[in-house]
C-alpha positions, 0 to 999 in steps of 0.5 A, a space after each residue: 459521480 463516485 460516492 465516497 465515505 472516508 473513515 479517518 480519526 486524524 483531522 488533518 488527513 480528513 481535510 487533505 484527502 477530502 480536499 484532494 478528492 473533491 477537486 475531481 469532477 467525477 467523485 466526491 467525499 460524501 461523508 467523513 467519519 472518525 470511528 468504526 461505529 460511525 462508519 458502519 452507521 453511515 453505511 446504513 443510512 446512505 449508498 456509497 461506492 467507495 470506502 476509504 478506511 484508515 488502517 489504524 482507525 482504532 489506534 490499537 496495536 493490532 490495527 483491528 479497527 480498519 481491518 474489521 471495517 473491511 470485513 464488515 463491509 465485505 459481509 454487509 455492503 459487498 457493492 462498496 469497494 474498500 481502499 485501505 489508507 495507511 502510514 504503515 506499509 507493513 506486509 502482514 497488515 496489508 495481507 490481512 486487509 486484503 483477506 478481510 475484503 479490501 480491494 486495494 490500499 494506498 500509503 498516505 505518502 502517495 495520497 496525490 495518486 488517490 483519485 487515480 486509484 479510486 477510478 481504477 478500483 471503481 471502473 476496472 476491478 480486474 486490472 485493480 486486482 492484478 496491480 494489488 497482487 503485484 503490490 502485495 508480492 513487492 511488500 512481501 519481498 521487502 518484508 523478507 529483505 528486512 530480515 537481512 538487516 539491509 539499509 533503506 538504500 541497499 533495499 532500494 538498490 536491490 529493487 532497482 537491480 531487479 528492475 534491470 537498472 545498471 549500476 551507472 543508471 542507479 548512480 545517476 538516479 541518486 547522484 552517487 559515484 559508481 564505486 559507491 553503488 558497487 560498494 552498497 551492492 557488495 554490502 547487500 550481497 554479503 548480508 543476503 549471503 549471495 555472490 551475485 545479484 541473480 543468486 540474491 533474487 533466486 534466494 529471496 524468490 525461494 523464501 517467498 514461495 515458502 
Protein backbone atom coordinates (compact mmCIF):
# COMPACT_ATOMS: atom_id res chain seq x y z
CA UNK A 1 0.00 0.00 0.00
CA UNK A 2 1.37 3.41 -1.01
CA UNK A 3 0.88 5.74 1.93
CA UNK A 4 0.15 9.35 0.96
CA UNK A 5 0.03 12.68 2.75
CA UNK A 6 -1.78 15.49 0.93
CA UNK A 7 -1.15 19.17 1.74
CA UNK A 8 -3.84 21.43 0.25
CA UNK A 9 -5.67 24.42 1.74
CA UNK A 10 -8.73 24.25 -0.54
CA UNK A 11 -11.31 21.83 0.82
CA UNK A 12 -12.80 20.99 -2.57
CA UNK A 13 -9.43 19.87 -3.94
CA UNK A 14 -8.65 17.86 -0.81
CA UNK A 15 -11.92 16.00 -1.30
CA UNK A 16 -11.57 15.47 -5.05
CA UNK A 17 -7.99 14.22 -4.92
CA UNK A 18 -8.53 11.98 -1.89
CA UNK A 19 -11.69 10.56 -3.48
CA UNK A 20 -9.80 9.77 -6.69
CA UNK A 21 -6.83 8.15 -4.94
CA UNK A 22 -8.80 6.17 -2.37
CA UNK A 23 -10.66 4.35 -5.13
CA UNK A 24 -7.38 2.64 -6.01
CA UNK A 25 -6.56 -0.64 -4.31
CA UNK A 26 -2.82 -0.01 -3.95
CA UNK A 27 -2.75 3.50 -2.45
CA UNK A 28 -4.44 5.61 0.20
CA UNK A 29 -4.45 9.21 1.42
CA UNK A 30 -3.62 8.63 5.07
CA UNK A 31 -3.60 12.29 6.06
CA UNK A 32 -4.85 15.57 4.59
CA UNK A 33 -3.36 18.78 5.97
CA UNK A 34 -3.90 22.45 5.21
CA UNK A 35 -0.63 24.20 6.04
CA UNK A 36 3.15 23.97 5.91
CA UNK A 37 3.46 23.39 9.66
CA UNK A 38 0.73 20.73 9.76
CA UNK A 39 2.45 18.86 6.96
CA UNK A 40 5.84 18.81 8.67
CA UNK A 41 4.30 17.82 12.01
CA UNK A 42 2.41 14.93 10.43
CA UNK A 43 5.53 13.69 8.66
CA UNK A 44 7.16 13.47 12.10
CA UNK A 45 4.33 11.32 13.42
CA UNK A 46 3.85 8.67 10.77
CA UNK A 47 5.64 7.02 7.82
CA UNK A 48 4.66 8.09 4.31
CA UNK A 49 5.78 7.16 0.81
CA UNK A 50 4.38 10.04 -1.24
CA UNK A 51 3.68 13.68 -0.37
CA UNK A 52 1.25 15.54 -2.64
CA UNK A 53 1.95 19.23 -2.09
CA UNK A 54 -0.05 22.19 -3.38
CA UNK A 55 2.47 24.57 -4.92
CA UNK A 56 0.51 27.61 -3.71
CA UNK A 57 -0.12 26.24 -0.24
CA UNK A 58 0.92 29.40 1.58
CA UNK A 59 -0.99 31.66 -0.85
CA UNK A 60 1.91 34.08 -1.02
CA UNK A 61 3.06 35.72 -4.24
CA UNK A 62 6.27 33.72 -4.41
CA UNK A 63 4.70 30.26 -3.94
CA UNK A 64 7.29 29.67 -1.22
CA UNK A 65 5.07 27.41 0.89
CA UNK A 66 4.92 24.39 -1.38
CA UNK A 67 8.51 24.80 -2.49
CA UNK A 68 9.70 25.13 1.12
CA UNK A 69 7.95 21.89 2.05
CA UNK A 70 9.62 20.12 -0.87
CA UNK A 71 13.01 21.30 0.38
CA UNK A 72 12.28 20.32 3.99
CA UNK A 73 11.12 16.84 2.96
CA UNK A 74 14.20 16.34 0.80
CA UNK A 75 16.39 17.29 3.78
CA UNK A 76 14.56 15.52 6.63
CA UNK A 77 12.49 12.74 5.03
CA UNK A 78 14.40 11.84 1.87
CA UNK A 79 12.52 8.54 1.49
CA UNK A 80 9.26 10.49 0.93
CA UNK A 81 8.78 11.36 -2.73
CA UNK A 82 7.20 14.76 -3.38
CA UNK A 83 4.73 15.36 -6.20
CA UNK A 84 3.80 19.01 -6.63
CA UNK A 85 0.16 19.73 -7.49
CA UNK A 86 -0.52 23.06 -9.15
CA UNK A 87 -3.05 25.17 -11.01
CA UNK A 88 -0.26 27.46 -12.25
CA UNK A 89 1.75 25.71 -14.96
CA UNK A 90 4.59 28.21 -14.88
CA UNK A 91 8.08 27.05 -15.82
CA UNK A 92 10.09 29.06 -13.24
CA UNK A 93 8.00 27.68 -10.35
CA UNK A 94 8.19 24.15 -11.74
CA UNK A 95 11.96 24.44 -12.02
CA UNK A 96 12.27 25.76 -8.46
CA UNK A 97 10.12 22.89 -7.20
CA UNK A 98 12.36 20.30 -8.86
CA UNK A 99 15.52 21.98 -7.57
CA UNK A 100 13.98 21.92 -4.06
CA UNK A 101 13.43 18.16 -4.29
CA UNK A 102 10.09 17.47 -5.99
CA UNK A 103 10.15 14.23 -7.99
CA UNK A 104 7.34 15.29 -10.31
CA UNK A 105 4.37 17.62 -10.62
CA UNK A 106 0.87 17.52 -12.02
CA UNK A 107 -1.63 20.17 -13.04
CA UNK A 108 -4.97 20.18 -11.25
CA UNK A 109 -6.55 20.07 -14.71
CA UNK A 110 -5.03 16.59 -15.12
CA UNK A 111 -5.93 15.22 -11.70
CA UNK A 112 -7.59 12.22 -13.36
CA UNK A 113 -4.05 10.96 -14.10
CA UNK A 114 -2.79 11.34 -10.55
CA UNK A 115 -2.96 7.66 -9.56
CA UNK A 116 -0.84 6.66 -12.57
CA UNK A 117 1.72 9.36 -11.75
CA UNK A 118 1.92 8.23 -8.11
CA UNK A 119 2.63 4.66 -9.23
CA UNK A 120 5.29 5.84 -11.65
CA UNK A 121 7.09 7.99 -9.07
CA UNK A 122 6.86 5.28 -6.41
CA UNK A 123 7.89 2.28 -8.52
CA UNK A 124 10.13 3.63 -11.31
CA UNK A 125 12.31 6.55 -10.31
CA UNK A 126 14.40 6.50 -13.50
CA UNK A 127 11.48 6.65 -15.92
CA UNK A 128 9.77 9.23 -13.72
CA UNK A 129 12.85 11.45 -13.84
CA UNK A 130 13.15 11.11 -17.63
CA UNK A 131 9.52 12.18 -18.08
CA UNK A 132 10.02 15.02 -15.61
CA UNK A 133 12.98 16.37 -17.58
CA UNK A 134 11.04 16.18 -20.86
CA UNK A 135 8.13 17.96 -19.21
CA UNK A 136 10.38 20.72 -17.89
CA UNK A 137 11.85 21.27 -21.34
CA UNK A 138 8.33 21.55 -22.77
CA UNK A 139 7.25 24.10 -20.14
CA UNK A 140 10.45 26.07 -20.63
CA UNK A 141 9.75 26.13 -24.36
CA UNK A 142 6.20 27.32 -23.74
CA UNK A 143 7.52 30.09 -21.49
CA UNK A 144 9.74 31.30 -24.33
CA UNK A 145 6.80 31.18 -26.75
CA UNK A 146 4.98 33.55 -24.41
CA UNK A 147 7.64 36.19 -25.11
CA UNK A 148 6.48 36.27 -28.75
CA UNK A 149 2.86 36.97 -27.73
CA UNK A 150 1.48 33.91 -29.47
CA UNK A 151 -2.19 33.17 -28.96
CA UNK A 152 -3.08 29.91 -27.16
CA UNK A 153 -4.09 28.37 -30.51
CA UNK A 154 -0.83 29.47 -32.16
CA UNK A 155 1.18 27.88 -29.33
CA UNK A 156 -0.83 24.69 -29.71
CA UNK A 157 -0.21 24.62 -33.46
CA UNK A 158 3.51 25.24 -32.89
CA UNK A 159 3.68 22.19 -30.61
CA UNK A 160 1.68 20.04 -33.03
CA UNK A 161 3.95 21.02 -35.93
CA UNK A 162 6.97 20.16 -33.80
CA UNK A 163 5.40 16.75 -33.11
CA UNK A 164 5.23 16.23 -36.87
CA UNK A 165 1.52 16.73 -37.54
CA UNK A 166 0.53 17.94 -40.98
CA UNK A 167 -1.64 21.01 -41.55
CA UNK A 168 -4.50 18.71 -42.52
CA UNK A 169 -4.13 16.63 -39.35
CA UNK A 170 -4.24 19.78 -37.22
CA UNK A 171 -7.28 21.02 -39.14
CA UNK A 172 -9.05 17.70 -38.59
CA UNK A 173 -8.11 17.64 -34.91
CA UNK A 174 -9.70 21.03 -34.20
CA UNK A 175 -12.38 20.97 -36.93
CA UNK A 176 -10.80 23.91 -38.74
CA UNK A 177 -10.38 24.67 -42.41
CA UNK A 178 -6.92 24.09 -43.86
CA UNK A 179 -6.75 27.80 -44.77
CA UNK A 180 -7.38 28.76 -41.12
CA UNK A 181 -4.51 26.55 -40.00
CA UNK A 182 -2.23 28.04 -42.64
CA UNK A 183 -3.16 31.57 -41.61
CA UNK A 184 -2.43 30.80 -37.96
CA UNK A 185 0.93 29.27 -38.88
CA UNK A 186 1.79 32.40 -40.89
CA UNK A 187 0.83 34.61 -37.93
CA UNK A 188 2.89 32.43 -35.57
CA UNK A 189 5.95 32.59 -37.85
CA UNK A 190 5.67 36.35 -38.26
CA UNK A 191 5.61 36.83 -34.48
CA UNK A 192 8.61 34.56 -33.96
CA UNK A 193 10.45 36.14 -36.90
CA UNK A 194 10.94 32.95 -38.87
CA UNK A 195 10.22 32.09 -42.49
CA UNK A 196 9.50 28.40 -41.90
CA UNK A 197 8.46 26.18 -38.99
CA UNK A 198 11.88 24.47 -39.12
CA UNK A 199 13.57 27.86 -38.66
CA UNK A 200 11.15 28.67 -35.81
CA UNK A 201 12.05 25.41 -34.05
CA UNK A 202 15.76 26.16 -34.47
CA UNK A 203 15.38 29.70 -33.16
CA UNK A 204 13.48 28.58 -30.03
CA UNK A 205 15.97 25.74 -29.47
CA UNK A 206 18.85 28.21 -29.43
CA UNK A 207 17.00 30.30 -26.86
CA UNK A 208 16.53 27.22 -24.68
CA UNK A 209 20.28 26.56 -24.69
CA UNK A 210 21.14 30.02 -23.33
